Backbone as CSV, one residue per row, in Angstrom:
resi,resn,N_x,N_y,N_z,CA_x,CA_y,CA_z,C_x,C_y,C_z
1,MET,44.090,23.436,-58.643,44.632,22.753,-57.454,43.733,21.741,-57.008
2,SER,43.795,20.549,-57.197,42.980,19.132,-57.094,43.141,18.821,-55.554
3,SER,41.969,17.910,-55.009,42.050,17.706,-53.587,41.874,16.035,-53.593
4,LEU,41.934,15.199,-52.489,41.649,14.069,-52.160,41.054,13.969,-50.544
5,ARG,40.391,13.099,-50.341,39.733,13.260,-48.850,40.089,11.819,-48.458
6,LEU,40.601,11.634,-47.249,40.887,10.387,-46.549,40.083,10.468,-44.998
7,SER,39.272,9.276,-44.650,38.630,9.210,-43.791,39.321,8.372,-43.060
8,PRO,38.876,7.753,-41.967,39.794,6.775,-41.053,40.375,5.767,-41.664
9,ALA,39.237,5.024,-42.731,39.605,3.898,-43.466,39.630,3.927,-44.765
10,THR,39.160,4.589,-45.233,39.565,5.173,-46.980,39.166,6.392,-47.294
11,VAL,39.641,6.309,-48.824,39.628,7.425,-49.271,38.311,7.843,-50.030
12,SER,37.492,8.932,-49.817,35.615,8.810,-49.886,35.624,9.899,-51.307
13,PRO,34.922,9.191,-51.891,34.442,10.051,-53.489,33.685,11.275,-53.262
14,LYS,33.831,11.852,-53.979,33.053,13.284,-54.004,31.893,12.607,-54.873
15,THR,30.335,13.194,-53.935,29.138,12.669,-54.092,28.392,13.730,-54.750
16,THR,27.620,13.756,-55.822,27.127,14.668,-56.345,25.608,14.591,-56.756
17,THR,24.851,15.550,-56.755,23.389,15.054,-57.029,22.815,16.323,-58.237
18,THR,22.079,15.957,-59.187,21.782,16.638,-60.533,20.821,17.563,-59.907
19,PRO,20.649,18.822,-59.744,19.809,19.690,-59.555,18.500,19.922,-60.351
20,SER,17.351,19.922,-59.554,15.944,19.962,-60.015,16.084,21.297,-60.640
21,SER,14.647,21.169,-61.524,14.443,22.551,-62.333,13.785,23.670,-61.090
22,SER,13.136,22.979,-60.019,12.320,23.964,-58.835,13.778,23.990,-57.773
23,LEU,14.571,24.809,-57.966,15.927,25.130,-57.239,15.454,25.418,-55.564
24,ARG,14.955,26.607,-55.995,14.719,27.281,-54.724,13.276,27.166,-53.922
25,ARG,12.231,26.462,-54.622,11.489,25.942,-53.907,11.811,25.127,-53.101
26,ARG,12.546,23.693,-53.459,12.590,22.345,-52.508,13.748,22.615,-51.576
27,SER,14.597,23.906,-51.825,15.948,24.102,-50.890,15.056,24.976,-49.603
28,PRO,15.752,24.494,-48.276,15.563,25.139,-46.892,15.885,26.833,-47.340
29,ALA,14.973,27.554,-46.598,15.538,28.789,-46.683,16.848,29.164,-46.016
30,LEU,17.794,29.825,-46.451,18.917,29.984,-46.005,19.013,31.676,-45.080
31,ARG,19.520,31.856,-44.095,19.617,32.828,-43.429,20.840,33.495,-43.261
32,VAL,21.026,34.450,-43.695,22.258,35.471,-43.811,22.280,36.574,-42.823
33,SER,23.184,36.191,-42.034,22.684,37.819,-40.993,24.702,38.124,-40.469
34,TYR,24.531,39.548,-40.190,25.629,40.194,-39.750,25.154,41.702,-39.357
35,ARG,26.164,42.388,-38.499,25.783,43.276,-38.005,25.563,44.551,-38.990
36,ARG,24.859,45.352,-38.621,24.123,46.450,-39.800,25.360,47.370,-39.468
37,GLY,25.250,47.970,-40.960,26.750,48.864,-40.865,27.846,47.692,-41.429
38,LEU,28.022,46.572,-41.340,29.178,45.654,-41.933,28.845,44.919,-42.609
39,SER,28.504,45.498,-43.880,27.677,44.519,-44.933,28.650,44.228,-45.779
40,GLY,30.266,45.157,-45.905,30.995,44.367,-46.799,30.995,44.893,-48.124
41,ARG,30.356,46.131,-48.174,30.046,46.448,-49.920,31.326,46.999,-50.423
42,ARG,31.482,47.021,-51.494,32.808,47.691,-51.841,32.836,49.308,-51.937
43,GLY,34.173,49.794,-51.620,34.377,51.157,-51.443,35.448,51.278,-50.928
44,GLY,35.822,52.709,-50.394,37.401,53.163,-49.731,37.234,52.597,-48.517
45,GLY,38.340,52.635,-47.890,38.847,52.069,-46.329,39.762,51.200,-46.476
46,GLY,40.191,50.469,-47.306,41.575,49.752,-47.491,41.256,48.575,-46.423
47,ALA,42.002,48.496,-45.559,42.294,47.345,-44.436,40.374,47.054,-44.070
48,LEU,39.933,48.245,-43.602,38.693,48.000,-42.780,37.923,47.744,-44.014
49,SER,37.774,48.056,-45.179,36.826,47.489,-46.325,36.978,45.718,-46.496
50,CYS,38.320,45.510,-46.231,38.395,43.883,-46.110,38.021,42.958,-45.253
51,LYS,38.131,43.403,-44.156,38.029,43.541,-42.971,36.130,43.347,-42.800
52,MET,35.538,44.109,-43.258,34.124,44.083,-43.906,33.901,43.066,-44.328
53,SER,34.643,42.674,-45.417,34.085,41.646,-46.611,34.302,40.232,-45.876
54,ASP,35.025,40.368,-45.057,35.522,38.716,-44.321,34.171,38.496,-43.500
55,ILE,33.728,39.693,-42.370,32.750,39.337,-41.883,31.371,38.909,-42.714
56,THR,31.332,39.452,-44.062,30.229,39.035,-44.892,30.382,37.823,-45.683
57,ALA,31.292,37.288,-45.869,31.817,35.980,-46.083,31.880,35.083,-45.225
58,ALA,32.184,35.033,-43.711,31.768,34.446,-42.956,30.318,34.264,-42.679
59,SER,29.617,35.196,-42.685,27.995,35.195,-42.567,27.492,34.124,-43.727
60,TYR,27.757,34.367,-44.951,27.165,33.750,-46.000,27.981,32.399,-46.026
61,ALA,28.824,31.859,-45.441,29.279,30.373,-45.341,28.838,29.864,-44.270
62,GLN,28.564,30.586,-42.706,28.085,29.829,-41.855,26.498,29.817,-42.135
63,ALA,25.650,30.308,-42.949,24.605,30.136,-43.292,24.411,28.924,-44.106
64,LEU,25.341,28.866,-45.137,25.463,27.674,-45.732,25.431,26.474,-45.064
65,ALA,26.436,26.412,-44.016,26.757,25.385,-43.158,25.832,24.959,-42.366
66,ASP,25.287,25.638,-41.893,23.968,25.602,-40.867,23.096,24.663,-42.001
67,ALA,22.903,25.152,-42.982,21.283,24.623,-43.917,21.902,23.121,-44.304
68,ALA,23.538,23.072,-44.472,23.887,21.771,-44.637,23.752,20.633,-43.785
69,GLN,23.849,21.160,-42.584,23.839,20.236,-41.156,22.331,20.074,-41.002
70,SER,21.656,20.968,-41.228,20.212,20.916,-41.018,19.504,19.722,-41.881
71,THR,20.188,19.781,-43.140,19.661,18.420,-44.184,20.717,17.262,-44.309
72,SER,21.493,17.435,-43.442,22.460,15.948,-43.483,22.968,15.993,-44.741
73,SER,23.636,17.167,-45.255,24.094,16.939,-46.685,25.456,17.694,-46.888
74,LEU,26.423,17.867,-45.479,27.520,18.445,-45.275,28.417,17.870,-46.297
75,GLU,28.810,16.537,-46.458,29.757,16.073,-47.617,29.117,16.477,-48.762
76,GLY,28.348,16.539,-49.358,27.709,16.746,-50.604,28.209,18.428,-50.896
77,THR,27.936,19.127,-49.660,27.722,20.324,-49.837,29.547,20.876,-50.196
78,MET,30.232,20.431,-49.199,31.701,20.439,-49.589,32.303,19.949,-51.113
79,ALA,31.608,18.948,-51.240,32.149,18.420,-52.797,31.975,19.794,-53.853
80,ASP,30.260,20.315,-53.699,30.250,21.339,-54.383,30.801,22.855,-54.470
81,ILE,31.267,23.064,-52.999,32.038,24.014,-52.718,33.495,23.755,-53.399
82,GLU,34.198,22.725,-53.589,35.386,22.504,-54.388,35.063,22.828,-55.554
83,LYS,33.733,22.650,-56.142,33.648,22.858,-58.050,33.466,24.197,-58.090
84,LEU,33.276,24.670,-56.956,32.881,26.469,-57.175,34.364,26.635,-57.041
85,GLU,35.126,26.713,-56.365,36.308,26.749,-56.046,37.259,26.543,-57.163
86,LYS,37.066,25.915,-57.938,38.003,25.784,-58.915,37.255,26.749,-60.448
87,VAL,35.757,26.500,-60.388,35.206,27.779,-61.258,35.683,29.368,-61.267
88,PHE,35.743,29.303,-59.926,36.117,30.916,-59.650,37.626,31.307,-59.319
89,SER,38.293,30.401,-59.319,39.783,30.325,-59.438,40.117,31.215,-60.778
90,ASP,39.245,31.228,-61.692,39.724,31.737,-62.899,39.218,33.045,-62.607
91,PRO,40.366,33.978,-62.998,40.343,35.398,-63.277,38.971,36.020,-63.752
92,ALA,38.783,35.496,-64.880,37.664,35.854,-65.855,36.389,35.820,-65.207
93,ALA,35.997,34.880,-64.458,34.829,34.318,-63.882,34.559,35.586,-62.480
94,THR,35.594,35.550,-61.854,35.440,37.026,-60.853,35.294,38.406,-61.541
95,ALA,35.905,38.507,-62.619,35.881,40.031,-63.269,34.549,40.092,-63.782
96,PHE,33.899,38.981,-64.770,32.691,38.844,-64.991,31.386,39.527,-63.974
97,PHE,31.489,38.309,-62.777,30.425,38.938,-61.882,30.547,40.263,-61.154
98,SER,31.977,40.745,-61.481,32.235,42.120,-60.692,31.841,43.068,-61.275
99,ASN,31.625,43.195,-62.737,31.418,43.696,-63.651,29.997,44.783,-63.401
100,PRO,29.853,46.009,-62.957,28.586,46.411,-62.441,27.884,46.631,-63.997
101,THR,28.775,46.609,-65.307,27.943,46.927,-66.265,26.976,45.453,-67.126
102,ILE,27.199,44.697,-66.681,26.620,43.627,-67.010,25.162,43.184,-66.255
103,LEU,24.158,42.893,-66.759,22.905,42.878,-66.391,22.786,41.974,-65.082
104,PRO,22.217,41.925,-64.029,21.535,40.639,-63.253,20.966,39.520,-63.899
105,ASP,20.437,39.705,-64.908,19.556,38.547,-65.772,20.759,37.942,-66.380
106,LYS,21.832,38.683,-66.780,22.798,37.750,-67.530,23.479,37.160,-66.543
107,LYS,23.984,37.283,-65.487,24.874,37.091,-64.358,24.094,35.768,-64.114
108,LYS,22.741,36.018,-63.787,21.851,34.346,-63.622,22.010,33.444,-64.437
109,GLU,21.860,34.229,-66.171,21.987,32.796,-66.852,23.175,32.114,-67.030
110,VAL,24.664,32.726,-66.223,25.674,31.874,-66.479,25.756,31.075,-64.885
111,ILE,25.166,31.590,-64.212,24.916,31.021,-62.837,24.282,29.703,-62.890
112,ASP,23.044,29.567,-63.683,22.486,28.388,-63.658,22.984,27.552,-64.834
113,GLU,24.041,27.819,-65.549,24.748,27.283,-66.382,25.913,26.902,-65.332
114,ILE,26.512,27.427,-64.628,27.465,26.780,-63.824,26.979,25.223,-63.029
115,VAL,25.647,25.769,-62.310,24.652,24.812,-61.871,24.602,23.507,-62.301
116,LYS,24.259,23.763,-63.484,23.924,22.425,-64.620,24.906,21.717,-64.830
117,THR,26.181,22.308,-65.370,27.428,21.750,-65.710,28.068,21.230,-64.512
118,SER,28.057,21.677,-63.547,28.767,21.545,-62.475,27.891,20.273,-61.261
119,GLU,26.806,20.204,-61.660,25.590,19.101,-61.275,25.639,19.433,-59.657
120,LEU,25.530,20.558,-59.056,25.647,20.994,-57.804,24.195,20.581,-57.392
121,GLN,24.049,20.562,-56.371,22.982,20.052,-55.631,22.148,21.373,-55.415
122,PRO,20.897,21.038,-55.168,19.694,21.967,-55.445,19.757,23.310,-54.303
123,GLN,20.431,23.031,-53.016,20.410,23.443,-51.870,22.005,24.404,-52.019
124,THR,22.628,23.937,-52.891,23.858,24.714,-53.015,23.417,25.882,-54.325
125,ALA,22.491,25.271,-55.382,22.159,25.987,-56.524,21.513,27.488,-55.794
126,ASN,20.634,26.943,-54.496,19.900,27.935,-54.031,20.577,29.213,-53.160
127,PHE,21.739,28.496,-52.637,22.859,29.377,-52.009,23.457,30.295,-53.133
128,LEU,23.602,29.975,-54.047,24.239,30.962,-55.263,23.243,31.928,-55.647
129,GLY,21.850,31.747,-55.767,20.997,32.498,-55.975,20.885,33.795,-55.109
130,VAL,21.016,33.058,-53.627,20.829,34.413,-52.619,22.371,35.073,-52.494
131,VAL,23.252,34.393,-52.880,24.382,35.399,-53.122,24.420,36.629,-54.386
132,LEU,23.984,35.964,-55.328,23.544,36.606,-56.527,22.720,37.934,-56.292
133,ASP,21.650,37.407,-55.500,20.845,38.251,-55.196,21.133,39.515,-54.230
134,GLY,22.216,39.072,-53.638,22.937,40.083,-52.516,23.652,40.895,-53.095
135,ASP,24.060,40.394,-54.345,25.489,41.378,-55.224,26.327,41.162,-54.674
136,ARG,26.633,39.693,-54.223,28.399,39.443,-53.441,28.719,38.311,-53.867
137,ILE,28.250,38.137,-55.580,29.327,37.250,-56.037,30.927,37.345,-55.894
138,ASP,30.989,38.593,-55.772,32.540,39.201,-56.193,33.447,38.700,-54.915
139,ILE,32.642,38.396,-53.716,33.539,37.827,-52.533,33.070,36.164,-52.474
140,LEU,32.684,35.372,-53.952,32.467,34.041,-53.336,33.879,33.163,-53.170
141,PRO,35.017,33.592,-53.700,36.256,33.018,-53.293,36.572,33.015,-51.979
142,GLU,36.097,34.497,-51.059,36.174,34.040,-49.718,35.124,33.569,-49.198
143,ILE,34.214,33.599,-49.238,32.932,32.542,-49.091,33.332,30.725,-49.053
144,VAL,33.977,30.807,-49.967,34.251,29.244,-50.357,35.410,29.173,-49.007
145,GLN,36.298,29.885,-48.683,37.492,29.863,-47.943,36.693,29.183,-46.608
146,GLU,35.810,30.301,-46.302,35.022,30.015,-44.937,34.512,29.030,-44.741
147,PHE,33.755,28.626,-45.760,32.929,27.148,-45.683,33.880,26.219,-45.413
148,GLU,35.210,26.394,-46.106,35.956,25.011,-45.748,36.715,25.151,-44.432
149,LYS,36.670,26.094,-43.635,37.121,26.357,-42.696,35.914,25.733,-41.404
150,SER,34.936,26.113,-41.603,33.653,25.681,-41.032,33.226,24.055,-41.368
151,TYR,33.412,23.602,-42.422,33.493,22.308,-42.609,34.709,21.088,-41.957
152,ASN,35.894,21.743,-42.010,36.731,21.279,-41.306,36.708,21.281,-39.612
153,ARG,36.031,22.011,-39.199,35.747,22.280,-38.025,34.699,21.279,-37.399
154,LEU,34.037,21.014,-38.126,32.485,20.595,-37.755,32.867,19.145,-37.942
155,THR,33.950,18.832,-38.891,34.161,17.114,-39.213,35.503,16.788,-38.742
156,ASN,36.230,17.533,-37.975,37.429,17.210,-37.244,38.345,16.840,-38.570
157,THR,38.325,17.975,-39.409,39.291,17.425,-40.805,40.149,18.426,-40.950
158,GLU,41.492,17.604,-41.044,43.013,18.260,-40.932,43.139,18.685,-42.433
159,VAL,43.674,19.744,-43.527,44.039,19.947,-44.556,45.635,20.049,-44.745
160,ALA,45.963,19.278,-45.975,47.336,19.651,-45.929,47.557,19.762,-47.616
161,LEU,48.477,20.549,-47.670,48.985,21.158,-49.009,49.822,20.441,-49.276
162,VAL,49.751,19.420,-50.445,51.320,18.988,-51.017,51.475,19.257,-52.177
163,SER,52.928,19.835,-52.511,53.223,21.012,-53.549,54.456,19.284,-53.961
164,SER,54.263,19.825,-55.362,55.195,18.470,-55.996,55.338,19.122,-57.401
165,VAL,56.907,18.442,-57.917,57.427,19.132,-59.517,56.056,18.220,-60.440
166,VAL,55.700,16.974,-60.380,54.789,15.898,-61.126,53.701,16.055,-60.137
167,ARG,52.928,15.586,-61.007,51.451,14.776,-60.403,51.651,13.749,-59.778
168,LEU,51.680,13.611,-58.362,51.478,12.361,-57.289,50.636,11.295,-57.969
169,GLU,50.617,10.022,-57.597,49.657,9.156,-57.889,48.573,9.184,-56.634
170,SER,47.876,8.300,-56.809,46.703,8.566,-55.640,47.169,7.840,-54.291
171,GLN,47.976,6.518,-54.730,48.397,5.804,-53.504,49.339,6.553,-52.693
172,ASP,50.047,7.345,-53.461,50.960,8.137,-52.854,50.384,9.308,-51.734
173,LEU,49.174,9.615,-52.515,48.858,10.833,-51.730,48.025,9.890,-50.493
174,ALA,47.543,8.791,-50.589,46.961,8.302,-49.345,47.831,8.202,-48.624
175,GLN,48.900,7.794,-48.726,50.152,7.609,-47.853,50.581,8.766,-46.938
176,ILE,50.610,9.848,-47.481,50.846,11.175,-47.093,49.414,11.458,-46.240
177,ALA,48.333,11.310,-46.702,47.158,11.529,-45.741,47.184,10.843,-44.566
178,GLN,47.346,9.237,-44.533,47.630,8.184,-43.378,48.467,9.385,-42.577
179,ALA,50.050,9.425,-43.396,51.108,10.228,-42.044,50.466,11.588,-41.456
180,VAL,49.575,12.292,-41.998,49.403,13.400,-41.571,48.344,13.063,-40.449
181,GLN,47.506,11.982,-41.181,46.511,11.870,-40.038,47.129,11.355,-38.232
182,LYS,48.318,10.355,-38.495,49.161,9.926,-37.426,49.435,11.146,-36.712
183,LEU,50.305,12.312,-37.241,50.484,13.662,-36.640,49.686,14.185,-36.109
184,THR,48.574,14.223,-36.467,47.591,15.229,-35.907,46.605,14.852,-35.243
185,GLY,46.304,13.612,-35.455,45.410,12.899,-34.717,44.020,13.281,-35.208
186,ALA,43.851,13.992,-36.491,42.459,14.268,-37.085,41.652,13.217,-37.436
187,LYS,40.220,13.049,-37.262,39.780,11.875,-37.731,39.532,11.779,-38.933
188,ASN,39.471,12.946,-40.189,40.261,13.312,-41.477,40.882,14.076,-42.050
189,VAL,41.398,13.781,-43.069,42.313,14.552,-43.787,41.609,14.797,-45.616
190,ARG,42.237,15.936,-45.797,41.950,16.487,-46.819,43.502,16.787,-47.756
191,ILE,43.321,16.238,-48.551,44.692,16.568,-49.255,44.656,17.353,-50.718
192,LYS,45.163,18.759,-50.626,45.058,19.149,-51.731,46.521,19.689,-52.688
193,THR,46.461,19.587,-53.827,47.856,19.395,-54.230,48.063,20.570,-55.392
194,VAL,49.086,20.976,-55.515,49.706,21.911,-56.219,51.068,21.612,-56.832
195,ILE,51.445,22.112,-58.353,52.288,21.633,-58.797,53.340,22.909,-58.673
196,ASP,54.751,22.514,-58.291,55.913,23.676,-58.202,57.410,23.331,-58.367
197,THR,57.463,23.822,-59.792,58.610,22.851,-60.471,60.154,23.538,-59.532
198,SER,60.069,24.433,-58.848,61.249,25.302,-58.189,61.338,24.113,-57.517
199,LEU,60.778,23.059,-57.079,61.177,21.856,-55.879,62.403,21.131,-56.590
200,VAL,62.301,21.072,-57.854,63.424,20.198,-58.549,62.702,18.759,-58.350
201,ALA,62.664,18.125,-57.734,61.781,16.814,-57.215,61.422,16.685,-56.279
202,GLY,61.051,15.589,-55.778,60.298,15.251,-54.194,59.173,16.382,-54.097
203,PHE,59.083,16.796,-52.689,57.493,17.092,-52.721,57.486,17.932,-50.868
204,THR,56.835,18.857,-50.611,56.536,19.297,-49.626,55.290,19.071,-48.984
205,ILE,54.874,18.909,-47.652,53.759,19.070,-46.999,53.643,20.024,-46.064
206,ARG,52.636,20.763,-46.187,52.036,21.860,-45.305,50.623,21.651,-44.600
207,TYR,50.688,21.678,-43.371,49.428,21.453,-42.345,49.449,22.214,-41.118
208,GLY,48.279,22.212,-40.853,48.217,22.872,-39.238,47.374,24.440,-39.825
209,ASP,47.346,25.220,-38.715,46.628,26.272,-38.836,47.194,27.094,-39.748
210,SER,46.464,27.714,-40.879,47.151,28.362,-42.105,48.350,27.860,-42.606
211,GLY,48.716,26.556,-42.599,50.067,25.997,-42.929,51.164,26.076,-42.410
212,SER,51.111,26.334,-40.848,51.985,26.632,-39.981,53.150,25.498,-39.779
213,ARG,52.836,24.323,-40.288,53.719,23.239,-39.741,54.086,22.896,-41.777
214,MET,55.544,22.420,-41.690,55.969,21.710,-42.768,56.956,20.792,-43.074
215,ILE,56.513,19.658,-44.039,57.558,18.856,-44.028,58.194,18.892,-45.331
216,ASP,59.653,18.636,-45.481,60.169,19.427,-46.698,61.235,17.843,-47.403
217,MET,60.657,17.248,-47.942,60.885,16.029,-48.748,61.526,16.241,-50.365
218,SER,62.030,17.569,-50.522,62.509,18.118,-51.869,63.787,18.047,-51.692
219,VAL,64.285,17.990,-53.235,65.534,18.068,-53.555,65.978,19.691,-53.371
220,LYS,65.281,20.372,-53.439,65.557,21.735,-53.531,66.093,21.889,-51.858
221,LYS,65.326,21.510,-50.935,65.429,21.606,-49.769,67.203,20.703,-49.255
222,GLN,66.989,19.527,-49.985,68.561,18.540,-49.767,69.855,19.642,-50.422
223,LEU,69.550,20.266,-51.567,70.538,20.924,-52.038,71.180,22.353,-50.966
224,GLU,70.084,23.118,-50.435,70.271,23.761,-49.449,70.870,23.603,-48.309
225,GLU,70.624,22.370,-47.893,71.737,21.905,-46.422,72.696,21.612,-47.233
226,ILE,73.045,21.100,-48.074,73.987,20.248,-48.693,75.179,21.782,-48.592
227,ALA,74.651,22.875,-49.421,75.348,24.141,-49.610,75.752,24.604,-47.955
228,SER,74.709,24.651,-47.182,74.926,25.058,-46.315,76.205,24.448,-45.320
229,ASN,76.095,23.117,-45.265,76.937,22.361,-44.699,78.486,22.476,-45.357
230,LEU,78.629,22.641,-46.291,79.787,22.841,-47.017,80.310,24.476,-46.849
231,ASP,79.280,25.461,-46.323,79.634,26.798,-46.535,79.418,27.521,-47.851
232,MET,79.032,27.011,-48.826,78.696,27.297,-49.955,77.576,28.102,-49.818
233,PRO,77.292,29.199,-51.592,76.097,29.823,-51.564,75.188,28.928,-52.329
234,THR,73.938,28.766,-52.141,72.641,28.003,-52.157,72.810,27.569,-53.710
235,VAL,73.032,26.356,-54.330,73.100,25.873,-55.680,71.558,26.079,-56.126
236,SER,71.823,26.738,-57.485,70.744,27.231,-58.254,70.600,26.097,-59.699
237,LEU,70.029,25.666,-59.747,70.021,24.713,-60.903,68.707,25.293,-62.207
238,PRO,69.478,25.134,-63.323,68.512,25.569,-64.367,67.406,25.014,-64.453
239,MET,66.201,25.684,-65.277,65.186,25.064,-65.098,65.020,24.791,-66.562
């Protein structure tokens, strides 16, 4: 999944900073707090265990957002978070860090390599170290989601998910972002894209709380409407 951002005037590029060798010494301290007994550790409990994990993820995300605000690096941190989202969208990465048989030093080596190749800011690198030391790398995808929520709230940003059969051009995405901006009144718009071949052609846009609002410009939708008007079964095209 890729993303594009739109400010009231222009699409803003992502900015990154090369981390220094003394990551933790130069970054401000991160304070992660949550209620005692709700640490979100793995174990039995089903829905309760998931709820505790959410609480922990929100605590880590809020700590990072606070640190980013205090250093006026919220935009750069968001760019880092997007990079981490891509890295940890790979199931192999999650499986590696969740494996209790892999030594912490080996996991730290991989984290250092991620920091280097992704050119993360020292503050974000420090944050990853804190999460690793707390043995919570396994919930990093949830932390990423919670940080995005905090960022969107702090910057009055609306997120729109654009699904299409083929990759849309930047100018097309910019026009979609402007349309979403007018519909929502948001100061900024972040566009995320995903390929969905089931749409046949065209695209769909989801925005609002948890994608509660939708604009459907797909051929699939048009075929369904035609079939409905003619009182016919839904048309199914071979892929």
